[in-house]
C-alpha positions in Angstrom: 9.0 16.7 -28.9 11.8 18.5 -27.2 13.1 16.3 -24.4 13.9 18.0 -21.1 16.3 16.9 -18.3 13.3 15.6 -16.3 12.1 13.6 -19.3 15.5 11.8 -19.4 15.2 11.2 -15.7 11.8 9.6 -16.2 13.1 7.4 -19.0 16.1 6.2 -16.9 13.9 5.6 -13.9 11.4 3.5 -15.9 14.2 1.5 -17.4 15.7 0.8 -14.0 12.4 -0.6 -12.6 11.1 -2.0 -15.9 7.5 -1.1 -15.0 6.2 1.8 -12.8 2.8 3.2 -12.1 2.4 6.9 -12.8 2.0 7.9 -9.2 5.3 6.1 -8.4 7.1 8.1 -11.0 5.6 11.3 -9.6 6.7 10.3 -6.0 10.3 9.5 -7.1 10.8 12.6 -9.3 9.7 15.8 -7.6 7.5 18.1 -9.6 4.0 19.3 -10.3 1.6 16.3 -10.6 -0.3 17.7 -13.5 2.9 18.6 -15.3 4.4 15.2 -14.7 1.2 13.5 -16.0 1.4 15.6 -19.2 5.0 14.7 -19.8 4.3 11.0 -19.3 1.5 11.2 -21.8 3.8 13.0 -24.3 6.6 10.5 -23.7 4.1 7.7 -24.5 2.7 9.4 -27.5 6.2 9.9 -29.0 7.3 6.3 -28.3 9.8 6.9 -25.4 7.5 5.1 -23.0 5.1 2.2 -23.5 1.8 1.3 -21.8 1.6 -2.5 -21.6 -1.7 -3.8 -23.1 -2.1 -6.3 -20.3 -3.1 -3.6 -17.8 -6.3 -3.1 -19.8 -7.7 -6.1 -17.9 -7.6 -4.0 -14.8 -10.1 -1.6 -16.2 -12.4 -4.3 -17.5 -13.0 -5.3 -13.9 -14.2 -1.9 -13.0 -12.6 1.0 -11.2 -9.5 2.9 -12.2 -5.8 2.5 -11.5 -2.8 4.6 -12.2 -1.4 3.8 -15.7 1.6 1.5 -15.8 4.6 2.6 -18.0 7.4 0.6 -19.4 10.3 1.6 -21.7 9.4 2.3 -25.3 11.5 1.7 -28.4 12.6 5.3 -28.7 13.4 5.4 -25.0 15.6 2.4 -25.5 17.4 3.9 -28.4 18.0 7.1 -26.4 19.5 5.2 -23.4 21.7 3.2 -25.8 23.0 6.5 -27.4 23.4 8.6 -24.3 24.0 6.2 -21.5 25.7 3.2 -23.2 22.9 0.8 -22.3 23.3 -2.2 -24.6 20.6 -2.4 -27.2 20.2 -6.1 -26.5 19.1 -5.3 -23.0 16.2 -3.2 -24.3 13.0 -5.2 -24.8 9.6 -4.2 -26.0 7.2 -3.9 -23.2 4.0 -3.4 -25.2 3.0 -7.1 -25.4 4.1 -8.2 -21.9 1.8 -10.9 -20.5 -0.6 -10.2 -17.6 1.1 -12.6 -15.1 4.6 -11.3 -15.9 3.4 -7.7 -15.6 1.7 -8.3 -12.3 4.9 -9.9 -10.9 7.1 -7.1 -12.2 4.7 -4.5 -10.7 5.0 -6.2 -7.3 8.8 -6.0 -7.6 8.5 -2.3 -8.4 6.1 -1.8 -5.5 8.6 -3.2 -3.0 11.6 -1.3 -4.4 9.7 2.0 -4.5 8.4 1.5 -1.0 12.0 0.9 0.3 13.4 3.8 -1.6 10.8 6.3 -0.4 11.2 5.1 3.2 15.0 5.6 2.9 14.6 9.1 1.6 12.1 9.9 4.4 14.5 8.6 7.1 17.5 10.4 5.7 19.6 7.7 7.3 19.4 4.8 4.8 20.5 4.8 1.1 19.1 2.3 -1.4 21.5 1.1 -4.1 20.1 -0.7 -7.2 21.9 -3.3 -9.4 23.3 -0.6 -11.7 24.8 1.2 -8.7 26.5 -1.8 -7.2 30.2 -2.3 -8.2 30.1 -6.1 -7.8 32.2 -8.8 -9.3 29.4 -10.1 -11.4 30.0 -9.0 -15.0 27.3 -7.2 -16.9 25.0 -7.1 -13.9 24.2 -10.7 -14.5 22.9 -11.6 -11.1 22.2 -15.3 -11.5 24.2 -18.4 -10.7 24.0 -22.2 -10.2 24.6 -24.0 -7.0 24.8 -27.7 -6.1 22.6 -28.7 -3.2 24.8 -31.4 -1.6 22.2 -33.1 0.5 19.9 -33.7 -2.5 22.5 -34.2 -5.2 20.9 -31.6 -7.6 22.1 -28.4 -9.1 19.7 -25.4 -9.0 19.7 -22.1 -10.7 19.3 -18.9 -8.7 17.8 -15.7 -10.3 16.7 -13.1 -7.7 13.9 -10.8 -8.7 16.1 -7.9 -7.6 19.5 -7.4 -6.1 19.9 -4.3 -4.0 21.9 -2.9 -1.0 21.1 -0.7 1.9 23.8 1.7 3.3 23.6 3.1 6.8 25.9 4.4 9.5 26.6 2.2 12.5 27.0 3.5 16.1 30.6 4.5 15.3 29.6 6.6 12.3 31.1 4.1 9.8 29.1 3.3 6.7 27.9 -0.2 6.5 26.3 -2.0 3.5 23.9 -5.0 3.6 22.9 -6.8 0.4 19.4 -8.2 -0.3 18.0 -10.7 -2.8 14.3 -9.9 -3.4 11.7 -12.6 -4.1 8.3 -11.3 -5.1 5.9 -14.2 -4.6 2.4 -13.9 -6.0 1.3 -17.3 -4.6 1.3 -19.0 -8.0 4.2 -21.3 -7.3 3.7 -24.4 -5.1 5.4 -24.0 -1.7 6.7 -27.6 -1.5 6.6 -30.5 -4.0 7.5 -34.2 -3.6 10.8 -33.7 -5.4 13.2 -30.9 -6.6 12.8 -31.5 -10.3 9.9 -29.1 -10.5 9.8 -25.5 -9.3 8.7 -24.7 -5.8 9.5 -22.0 -3.3 11.2 -24.5 -1.0 13.6 -25.2 -3.9 14.4 -21.5 -3.9 15.1 -21.6 -0.2 17.4 -24.6 -0.6 19.3 -22.8 -3.4 19.9 -19.7 -1.3 20.9 -21.8 1.8 23.4 -23.6 -0.4 24.7 -20.3 -1.8 25.5 -19.1 1.7 27.0 -22.3 3.0 29.3 -22.7 -0.1 30.1 -18.9 0.0 29.1 -18.5 -3.7 28.0 -15.0 -2.9 31.5 -14.1 -2.0 33.1 -15.8 -5.0 30.4 -14.8 -7.5 29.5 -11.2 -6.3 32.3 -10.4 -3.9 29.8 -9.6 -1.0 30.3 -10.7 2.6 26.7 -11.1 3.7 23.1 -11.1 2.3 19.5 -11.6 3.3 16.7 -12.9 1.2 13.6 -10.7 1.4 10.3 -12.3 0.3 7.1 -10.3 -0.2 4.0 -12.3 -0.9 0.2 -12.0 -1.2 -1.3 -12.6 2.3 -0.6 -13.8 5.9 -1.6 -17.4 5.1 1.0 -17.6 2.4 3.6 -16.1 4.8 2.8 -18.9 7.2 3.3 -21.5 4.5 6.6 -20.1 3.5 7.8 -20.0 7.1 6.9 -23.6 7.5 8.9 -24.5 4.4 11.8 -22.5 5.7 11.7 -24.4 9.0 12.6 -27.6 6.9 16.0 -26.2 6.2 18.9 -27.6 8.2 20.7 -24.2 8.6 20.7 -20.6 7.7 17.1 -19.8 8.8 18.2 -16.3 9.8 18.9 -15.4 6.2 15.3 -15.2 5.3 12.7 -12.4 6.0 9.0 -12.7 5.0 6.0 -10.3 4.8 2.8 -10.0 2.9 2.2 -7.0 0.6 0.5 -5.0 3.4 4.1 -4.2 4.6 4.2 -1.8 1.6 1.7 0.4 3.4 4.0 0.6 6.5 7.6 1.7 7.2 9.6 -1.2 5.7 12.5 -0.3 8.1 10.4 -1.0 11.2 10.0 -4.5 12.7 7.4 -5.8 10.3 9.3 -8.8 8.8 9.0 -12.3 10.0 12.4 -14.0 10.2 12.9 -17.6 9.1 14.4 -18.2 12.5 11.4 -19.1 14.7 9.3 -16.5 12.9 10.6 -13.8 15.2 9.8 -10.2 14.2 12.7 -8.4 12.7 13.6 -5.2 10.9 15.5 -4.9 7.6 18.5 -3.4 9.4 18.2 -5.4 12.7 21.8 -4.8 14.0 22.1 -7.8 16.4 20.8 -10.2 13.7 23.1 -8.8 11.0 26.1 -9.1 13.3 25.7 -12.9 13.5 24.2 -13.9 10.1 23.4 -16.7 9.6 22.6 -18.4 12.9 23.4 -22.0 11.9 
């Protein structure tokens, strides 16, 4: 197989997102749909891309869905040779479990929706982890924080870290950072203690990150918001109730169910943790006073 420039773009794109549906790849890389589908098939047949087996369960339930692609072994070797991507960061995607795959696809759905909306607007630029010149070494976006009120230390691992760039009313470029949480409703919202995982524990960890300014010391960023996309409106309500239990920093958090992916994510479609008011991703008054303690 003779690799083309577009083939290399596809391989890099799939690596960035970990998993993408075929129609998302076509939307992100311009070209003939039929030609793109042929190239995807060839890249899979020659080992540059992989089709996780777990997606076969979708077809057993009836109906058809766009094929999900992940990085194949030859694709990983190509990136290592041509782009300097560490071989240790390339993992086999063929045997990925169903629950992990569905979670990863939700993350990709959110990120692709935001990127396409930014392209359409022409006013907003999306920056991924590998495009952010942050203090964190090796793009290792995870840290630990001590929650003083509870006397516990919690780990923080966002599903995705990204930034949005836009011009303010003076024409100056501004950048806002986001930590994405893709919530499929499988984790309890609140538990009796903090020794077990819960979404409330995530909220506490992010709140402590802000109050202790770990985001400034760890990543070198001034401000951030936590963006949560979940399964349905009832789940959003439960997450908002958990957020209301925090003592401070409610304005850091934005929530929506996955129906937001069918809308313009830059419009006021997000529920803010502060009184569940409707907000936009780049709500200028809110950003100017983050967080409203």
